[in-house]
C-alpha positions as CSV (number, residue, x, y, z in Angstrom):
1,M,-17.7,-7.4,-14.9
2,R,-16.6,-8.6,-11.4
3,H,-18.3,-10.2,-8.6
4,P,-17.6,-9.9,-4.9
5,F,-17.4,-13.3,-4.7
6,Q,-19.0,-16.5,-6.0
7,A,-22.7,-16.5,-4.7
8,Q,-23.6,-20.1,-6.4
9,P,-20.6,-22.2,-5.8
10,D,-20.3,-25.2,-7.6
11,L,-20.8,-28.5,-6.1
12,Q,-16.8,-29.3,-6.2
13,I,-16.3,-26.4,-4.2
14,T,-15.7,-26.4,-0.2
15,P,-18.1,-23.7,1.3
16,I,-15.4,-21.6,3.2
17,E,-17.0,-21.9,6.3
18,K,-16.5,-25.3,6.1
19,I,-12.8,-25.6,5.1
20,R,-11.0,-27.8,7.4
21,L,-7.2,-26.1,8.5
22,P,-4.7,-28.5,10.0
23,L,-4.7,-27.5,13.8
24,K,-1.0,-28.8,14.4
25,S,0.7,-26.9,11.8
26,R,3.4,-25.0,12.4
27,D,3.7,-22.8,8.9
28,E,2.7,-19.5,9.3
29,L,-0.6,-20.0,6.4
30,P,-2.6,-21.7,8.5
31,P,-3.2,-19.0,11.0
32,I,-3.7,-16.6,8.2
33,L,-6.3,-18.8,6.5
34,A,-8.1,-18.9,9.6
35,G,-7.8,-15.0,10.0
36,L,-9.6,-15.1,6.6
37,Q,-12.6,-17.5,7.3
38,W,-13.4,-15.6,10.3
39,I,-13.7,-12.6,7.8
40,W,-15.8,-14.7,6.1
41,S,-18.2,-16.1,9.0
42,H,-18.5,-12.8,11.1
43,P,-21.9,-11.5,10.8
44,T,-21.0,-8.1,9.9
45,L,-17.4,-7.2,9.0
46,K,-17.7,-9.1,5.8
47,A,-20.6,-7.2,4.9
48,E,-19.0,-3.8,5.8
49,I,-15.2,-5.2,4.2
50,F,-17.2,-5.8,0.7
51,A,-19.3,-2.6,1.0
52,L,-15.6,-0.5,0.8
53,L,-14.5,-2.9,-2.0
54,E,-17.3,-2.2,-4.1
55,A,-17.1,1.2,-3.8
56,K,-13.9,1.4,-4.5
57,I,-13.4,-0.9,-7.0
58,L,-17.1,-1.4,-8.8
59,A,-17.8,2.4,-8.5
60,G,-18.7,3.3,-12.0
61,K,-18.5,0.1,-13.6
62,Q,-20.7,-1.6,-15.8
63,A,-21.9,-5.0,-15.2
64,T,-20.7,-6.3,-18.7
65,G,-17.4,-8.0,-20.2
66,R,-15.5,-10.7,-19.6
67,T,-15.4,-12.0,-15.7
68,G,-12.6,-10.4,-13.6
69,M,-11.0,-11.5,-10.3
70,D,-13.5,-11.6,-7.4
71,L,-13.0,-9.1,-4.9
72,W,-12.3,-11.7,-2.1
73,Q,-9.9,-13.5,-4.3
74,I,-8.2,-10.4,-4.4
75,L,-8.3,-9.4,-0.7
76,V,-7.3,-13.3,0.3
77,L,-3.9,-13.4,-2.4
78,G,-2.7,-9.9,-0.9
79,V,-3.1,-11.0,2.4
80,V,-1.2,-14.6,1.7
81,R,1.2,-12.9,-0.2
82,L,2.7,-10.7,2.8
83,G,2.0,-13.5,5.3
84,L,4.1,-15.3,3.3
85,N,6.9,-13.0,2.5
86,A,6.5,-14.7,-1.1
87,D,7.3,-13.4,-4.8
88,W,4.9,-13.1,-7.3
89,D,6.4,-16.9,-8.9
90,R,5.3,-18.7,-5.6
91,M,1.7,-16.7,-5.3
92,E,1.3,-17.5,-8.8
93,D,2.2,-21.7,-7.7
94,M,0.0,-21.3,-4.8
95,A,-3.3,-19.5,-6.3
96,N,-2.8,-22.6,-8.9
97,H,-1.7,-25.7,-7.0
98,H,-2.3,-25.1,-3.1
99,L,-5.5,-27.3,-1.9
100,L,-6.3,-25.0,1.2
101,V,-5.5,-21.5,-0.8
102,R,-7.8,-22.6,-3.6
103,Q,-10.2,-23.8,-1.4
104,M,-10.2,-20.2,0.1
105,L,-10.5,-18.5,-2.9
106,G,-13.8,-20.3,-3.5
107,V,-12.2,-22.0,-6.8
108,P,-12.0,-25.9,-7.2
109,A,-9.1,-27.7,-5.3
110,T,-7.3,-28.5,-8.8
111,P,-6.7,-26.6,-11.8
112,W,-6.8,-29.4,-14.3
113,G,-10.3,-29.4,-15.1
114,A,-11.8,-28.2,-18.4
115,D,-13.1,-25.3,-17.0
116,D,-11.4,-24.5,-13.6
117,K,-9.8,-21.4,-12.6
118,V,-6.3,-20.5,-13.3
119,F,-4.7,-17.5,-12.2
120,G,-1.6,-15.9,-14.4
121,H,1.1,-14.2,-13.2
122,Q,0.3,-10.6,-14.2
123,T,-3.4,-10.9,-13.5
124,L,-2.5,-11.5,-9.9
125,R,0.1,-8.4,-9.9
126,D,-2.6,-6.2,-11.3
127,N,-5.4,-7.4,-9.8
128,V,-3.8,-6.9,-6.0
129,A,-3.0,-3.7,-7.0
130,L,-6.2,-2.3,-7.1
131,L,-6.6,-1.9,-3.8
132,D,-5.1,1.6,-2.4
133,D,-3.6,3.0,1.1
134,E,-6.6,4.7,1.6
135,L,-8.8,1.7,1.2
136,L,-6.6,-0.6,3.8
137,Q,-6.8,1.9,6.2
138,Q,-10.3,1.4,6.8
139,I,-10.2,-1.8,5.9
140,N,-7.6,-2.6,8.8
141,A,-9.5,-0.3,11.2
142,R,-12.4,-2.5,10.8
143,I,-10.4,-5.7,11.5
144,A,-8.4,-4.2,14.2
145,A,-11.7,-3.4,16.2
146,A,-13.9,-6.6,15.1
147,G,-10.6,-8.5,16.1
148,R,-10.8,-7.6,19.8
149,E,-14.1,-9.4,20.2
150,V,-12.0,-12.8,19.5
151,F,-9.8,-11.7,22.7
152,A,-12.7,-11.2,25.2
153,K,-13.3,-13.5,28.1
154,K,-16.6,-14.6,27.0
155,A,-18.8,-14.3,24.2
156,G,-20.9,-11.0,24.5
157,A,-19.0,-9.7,26.9
158,P,-17.7,-6.1,26.3
159,V,-13.9,-5.9,25.7
160,A,-11.6,-4.3,27.7
161,A,-10.2,-0.8,27.5
162,L,-7.3,-0.3,25.1
163,E,-4.0,-0.6,26.5
164,I,-1.8,0.9,23.7
165,K,1.9,0.5,23.1
166,V,3.4,3.0,20.0
167,D,6.6,2.9,18.2
168,S,8.4,2.9,15.0
169,Y,10.9,1.2,12.8
170,V,12.5,1.6,9.5
171,L,10.6,-0.2,6.3
172,E,13.6,-0.5,3.8
173,T,12.5,-0.1,0.5
174,D,14.0,-2.3,-2.5
175,V,17.5,-0.3,-3.1
176,H,21.2,-0.7,-3.3
177,F,23.4,1.3,-1.2
178,P,23.9,4.6,-2.8
179,T,27.4,6.2,-3.4
180,D,27.3,9.4,-6.2
181,L,29.7,7.0,-8.1
182,N,26.9,4.2,-8.5
183,L,23.9,6.3,-8.9
184,L,25.7,8.1,-12.0
185,W,26.4,4.5,-13.1
186,D,22.6,3.8,-12.5
187,A,21.7,6.5,-14.7
188,G,24.2,5.9,-17.4
189,R,23.1,2.3,-18.2
190,K,19.5,3.0,-17.8
191,C,19.8,5.6,-20.6
192,V,21.6,3.3,-23.0
193,D,19.0,0.4,-22.3
194,L,16.3,2.9,-23.1
195,L,17.7,4.1,-26.0
196,E,18.7,0.6,-27.4
197,G,14.5,0.2,-26.5
198,F,13.6,2.6,-28.9
199,R,16.1,1.4,-31.8
200,A,14.4,-2.0,-31.6
201,S,10.8,-0.4,-31.8
202,G,11.8,1.3,-35.3
203,C,13.2,4.0,-34.3
204,A,16.0,5.7,-36.3
205,L,18.7,6.9,-33.6
206,P,22.2,6.9,-35.2
207,G,25.3,6.7,-33.2
208,W,24.0,3.6,-31.0
209,R,25.8,1.2,-32.9
210,K,28.2,0.8,-29.9
211,A,26.1,0.9,-27.3
212,K,26.9,-2.2,-25.2
213,D,30.7,-0.5,-25.7
214,W,29.2,2.3,-23.4
215,R,28.0,0.4,-20.9
216,R,30.6,-2.0,-20.4
217,Q,33.2,1.4,-20.5
218,L,31.2,3.4,-17.9
219,K,30.8,0.4,-16.0
220,N,34.4,-0.1,-15.8
221,L,35.4,3.1,-14.9
222,Q,32.5,2.8,-12.2
223,R,34.3,-0.4,-10.6
224,T,37.4,1.2,-10.9
225,T,36.9,4.6,-9.4
226,S,34.8,3.3,-6.4
227,Q,38.0,1.0,-5.3
228,I,40.2,4.1,-5.4
229,V,37.8,6.3,-3.4
230,Y,36.9,3.7,-0.9
231,R,40.5,2.2,-0.5
232,G,44.0,3.1,1.0
233,G,47.2,3.3,-0.6
234,P,49.9,5.9,-1.7
235,N,48.9,9.0,-3.1
236,K,45.2,8.2,-2.9
237,E,44.3,12.3,-3.5
238,A,46.2,12.1,-7.2
239,R,44.9,8.5,-7.9
240,V,41.2,9.3,-7.2
241,K,41.4,12.8,-9.0
242,S,42.5,11.0,-12.3
243,A,40.4,8.2,-11.8
244,V,37.0,10.7,-11.1
245,R,38.4,13.0,-14.0
246,E,38.5,9.9,-16.7
247,Y,34.9,8.6,-15.2
248,L,33.5,12.1,-15.7
249,A,34.8,12.5,-19.6
250,V,33.4,9.1,-20.2
251,G,29.8,9.9,-18.3
252,R,29.9,13.8,-20.2
253,A,30.7,12.0,-23.4
254,L,27.7,9.8,-23.1
255,E,25.5,12.9,-21.7
256,V,25.5,14.6,-24.4
257,K,24.9,11.7,-26.9
258,V,22.0,10.9,-24.7
259,R,20.7,14.8,-25.0
260,A,21.1,14.9,-28.8
261,S,19.0,12.0,-29.1
262,L,15.8,13.0,-27.1
263,M,16.1,15.7,-29.2
264,K,16.1,13.4,-32.4
265,L,13.0,11.6,-30.5
266,C,10.8,14.4,-30.0
267,D,11.0,14.9,-33.9
268,L,9.7,11.6,-33.9
269,S,7.1,12.3,-31.8
270,V,7.7,9.0,-29.8
271,E,5.1,7.9,-26.5
272,T,5.5,10.2,-24.2
273,P,5.9,8.2,-21.1
274,R,9.0,6.1,-22.5
275,W,10.2,9.7,-23.7
276,E,9.5,11.1,-20.3
277,Q,11.3,7.9,-18.5
278,L,14.6,8.5,-20.8
279,A,14.4,12.8,-20.1
280,Y,14.1,11.5,-16.1
281,F,17.2,9.3,-16.3
282,H,19.1,12.0,-18.6
283,A,18.6,14.5,-16.1
284,M,20.1,11.8,-12.8
285,L,23.1,11.3,-15.4
286,A,23.8,15.5,-16.0
287,K,22.7,16.0,-11.9
288,H,25.3,13.0,-10.7
289,L,28.0,14.5,-13.1
290,G,27.9,17.8,-11.5
291,L,27.5,15.8,-7.7
292,V,30.9,13.8,-8.7
293,A,33.3,16.6,-9.6
294,R,31.8,18.8,-6.8
295,R,32.4,16.0,-4.1
296,L,35.8,14.5,-5.1
297,L,37.2,17.2,-7.4
298,H,36.5,20.4,-5.4
299,G,36.4,19.0,-2.1
300,E,32.7,20.1,-1.5
301,T,30.0,18.8,0.7
302,I,26.9,18.1,-0.9
303,P,24.1,19.6,1.5
304,A,21.1,16.9,2.1
305,H,18.8,18.4,-0.2
306,E,20.8,17.9,-2.9
307,K,21.2,14.4,-2.1
308,V,18.9,11.4,-4.4
309,F,19.3,8.0,-2.8
310,S,17.8,5.8,-5.4
311,L,17.0,6.6,-9.1
312,F,14.6,4.0,-9.1
313,E,12.7,4.8,-6.0
314,P,13.2,8.4,-5.7
315,H,10.9,8.7,-2.4
316,T,13.5,6.8,-0.5
317,E,14.7,8.4,2.8
318,W,18.5,8.1,4.3
319,I,17.3,7.4,8.4
320,Q,19.9,6.9,11.0
321,K,18.0,6.3,14.4
322,G,21.4,6.1,16.7
323,K,21.2,2.1,16.3
324,Q,25.0,0.8,15.9
325,R,23.6,-1.9,13.5
326,P,22.7,-0.9,11.3
327,N,23.5,2.6,11.4
328,V,22.1,3.6,8.2
329,E,18.7,2.6,6.8
330,L,17.0,3.2,3.6
331,G,13.2,3.3,3.4
332,H,10.5,5.4,5.7
333,K,9.9,5.2,9.2
334,L,6.6,3.0,9.8
335,L,4.4,3.9,12.9
336,L,2.8,1.3,15.0
337,A,0.5,1.4,17.7
338,T,-0.1,-1.8,19.4
339,D,-3.0,-3.2,22.2
340,Q,-2.5,-5.9,24.8
341,Q,-3.5,-8.4,22.7
342,Q,-0.6,-7.4,20.2
343,L,-3.3,-6.5,17.8
344,I,-2.2,-3.6,15.3
345,Q,-4.6,-1.0,16.1
346,D,-3.3,1.9,14.1
347,Y,-0.4,2.3,11.5
348,A,1.2,5.3,9.4
349,V,4.1,5.7,7.2
350,L,6.2,9.0,8.5
351,L,6.9,10.6,5.0
352,G,9.8,13.0,6.4
353,E,7.9,13.6,10.0
354,A,9.9,13.0,13.3
355,E,8.7,10.7,15.8
356,V,8.6,13.6,18.0
357,D,5.4,15.1,16.4
358,Q,3.2,11.7,16.4
359,S,2.1,11.3,20.0
360,I,-1.3,13.7,19.0
361,P,-2.1,12.2,15.7
362,V,-1.9,8.6,17.1
363,T,-4.1,9.1,20.5
364,D,-6.7,11.1,18.4
365,R,-7.0,8.8,15.6
366,L,-7.8,6.0,18.1
367,L,-10.2,8.2,20.3
368,G,-11.8,9.3,17.2
369,R,-12.6,5.5,16.2
370,Y,-13.4,4.3,19.7
371,G,-14.5,7.0,21.6
372,A,-13.6,8.6,24.5
373,G,-12.6,6.5,27.9
374,S,-11.5,3.9,24.9
375,V,-7.5,3.9,25.6
376,A,-6.9,3.2,29.6
377,S,-2.9,3.8,28.7
378,I,-0.6,4.5,25.8
379,S,3.4,4.3,25.9
380,F,5.9,5.5,23.9
381,D,9.6,5.6,24.0
382,K,12.2,8.6,24.6
383,G,11.8,9.4,20.9
384,F,8.7,10.5,21.0
385,T,9.2,13.1,24.2
386,R,7.6,16.5,24.6
387,T,6.4,17.5,27.9
388,A,3.5,19.8,26.2
389,D,2.3,16.8,24.1
390,R,2.5,14.5,27.9
391,E,0.2,17.0,29.7
392,L,-2.3,17.2,26.7
393,L,-2.6,13.8,26.6
394,S,-3.2,13.2,30.0
395,L,-6.4,14.9,30.2
396,Y,-7.8,12.1,27.9
397,V,-5.8,9.2,28.7
398,P,-5.6,8.1,32.6
399,E,-1.8,6.7,32.3
400,V,0.6,8.2,29.7
401,V,3.8,7.0,29.6
402,M,6.2,9.0,28.3
403,P,9.8,8.8,29.5
404,K,11.8,12.0,29.5
405,R,15.1,12.3,27.8
406,G,18.2,13.6,29.9
407,K,18.0,14.7,33.3
408,K,15.0,14.8,35.4
409,N,14.2,16.8,38.5
410,A,12.5,15.7,41.8
411,A,8.8,15.5,40.4
412,E,9.7,13.9,37.4
413,T,11.8,11.4,39.1
414,E,8.8,10.4,41.4
415,R,6.4,10.5,38.5
416,E,8.6,7.7,36.3
417,S,8.8,5.8,40.0
418,E,5.6,5.3,40.2
419,K,4.1,1.6,40.1
420,K,1.7,1.7,37.2
421,F,4.2,3.8,35.1
422,V,6.8,1.4,35.8
423,A,4.5,-1.8,34.8
424,L,3.8,-0.3,31.8
425,R,7.7,1.4,31.1
426,K,8.1,-2.5,31.2
427,Q,5.2,-4.1,29.1
428,H,6.3,-1.4,26.7
429,S,9.2,-3.4,25.0
430,A,6.7,-6.2,23.8
431,V,6.0,-3.9,21.1
432,E,9.9,-4.8,19.6
433,S,8.6,-9.1,19.3
434,E,5.2,-7.7,17.6
435,I,7.6,-5.4,15.3
436,N,9.8,-8.3,14.4
437,S,6.8,-10.8,13.7
438,L,5.8,-7.8,11.2
439,E,8.8,-8.0,9.7
440,H,8.5,-11.6,9.3
441,H,5.4,-11.1,7.2
442,G,7.0,-9.3,4.7
443,L,7.6,-6.1,6.3
444,N,11.0,-5.9,6.5
445,R,11.7,-4.8,2.8
446,C,9.0,-3.3,0.6
447,L,9.4,-4.8,-3.1
448,D,6.5,-3.1,-4.5
449,V,7.4,-0.3,-6.7
450,G,6.8,3.6,-6.3
451,I,5.5,5.2,-3.2
452,K,1.7,4.2,-3.3
453,G,3.2,0.3,-3.9
454,Y,4.9,1.3,-0.6
455,Q,2.0,2.5,1.1
456,R,0.0,-0.2,-0.4
457,Y,2.9,-3.1,0.8
458,V,1.8,-2.0,4.5
459,G,-1.5,-2.2,4.3
460,Y,-1.3,-5.5,3.4
461,G,1.2,-6.3,6.0
462,V,-0.6,-4.7,8.7
463,M,-3.7,-6.8,7.5
464,S,-1.8,-10.0,7.2
465,Y,-0.3,-9.5,10.6
466,N,-3.1,-8.8,12.1
467,L,-5.1,-11.8,11.0
468,H,-2.5,-14.1,11.5
469,V,-3.0,-13.0,15.1
470,I,-6.3,-13.6,15.5
471,G,-5.8,-17.1,13.5
472,R,-3.6,-18.0,15.7
473,E,-6.1,-17.6,18.6
474,L,-8.8,-19.3,17.3
475,L,-7.1,-22.4,16.2
476,A,-5.4,-22.6,20.0
477,R,-8.8,-22.5,20.7
478,Q,-10.1,-25.2,18.7
479,R,-6.9,-27.5,19.6
480,A,-8.0,-26.7,23.4
481,R,-11.3,-28.2,22.7
482,G,-9.9,-31.2,20.4
483,D,-12.0,-29.5,17.7
484,T,-11.3,-31.0,14.4
485,L,-14.4,-29.7,12.3
486,A,-14.2,-26.0,10.6
487,L,-13.8,-22.9,12.5
488,A,-17.3,-22.0,11.9
489,A,-18.9,-25.4,12.7
């Protein structure tokens, strides 16, 4: 049984709208909490967000059983985690011992009373993961729309038309740099580890008494082979082939033993998920035995579609964006559309998609959300350039900045020399600072597992960034007024 929030707070609990936030702190936490306090005090946004959360998390659930974490607490913890780029150990400490965070969660400031709320490590992980990408997209769209009102010149005044800047960068997955040699080691060690787990749980699997020796032998050969392959020296080709053959011999012997154990586990009727996990890493072991032999013994060039860049995050892409450093990034491109107030109005994870195909979809989403005439200008860099797309966008957006790649004719040179085009082109570079800020809000390397975890991580990161921008503006206005009261007072 869950509640959206605590409807009748205890006398020991400070009402969220009356929480006093430090105005002179330079830490990232106060602006994020100010943004969350703004949601809580907003006349309509709070109700819309809770309606979305209830429809997703509480739908079909009976109002019985133990009380679970409130929906508001889930939202606060997910946002604070990304805003501070914190791991779960730090989040457990903050949720239980940080005064302002606990006040924002709607629980007593200290966790030491007899009935005071304490958040466990696994409880935090499980509850924050309840929100998915689709739900976070909907919440972020509402926050970005309502956030425009904060930057209006006067209260109640109409918001200015959007001046959009679109760009992308690579959000990395949490993987090591892949080579076929170390991926072969990854597959082998995981097979051994999983089989040791089966034996520890009571499964009778003969032949694995020396499992640690298999790991040690495979690791030593992987290290030795890698050093020979990626360094120079005399007779390198002969030494490489000798080391690779020895490495493959041990790998193949291990693959045969693992296959036999897989068949034995079928007869023992072990639980399916653990067996499927072992079968996956066995398949990866066999695959990389073949890839290593083809590349280093037979001199083949492995086609890109046959490569795997991580056994643990198989959705990872190998991305080269033409930069000098880093020249290769492992993850996915994250498309961002920011406005003149630095708010992220739209975002998308590009799974194998090219930037050049994104100008129409992102503009269509923005116009569909805000209506015709709501976008005054939209700018892209050269990676998005396509003449047909620019001409189509010009029918709906007054100013479209899409610089042409390569040599320009006289008409194109004249168009890109216009005063408005040049001004918007210069303003477009501001998106780079917004990307840098977003990376400091956790979206530099994704620490969650799987593609769903990756997309959820992005959604929380965008929400945290937008609330930081909104909260920063609200705190700045308070400082200007010399007001020390709560934001809603």
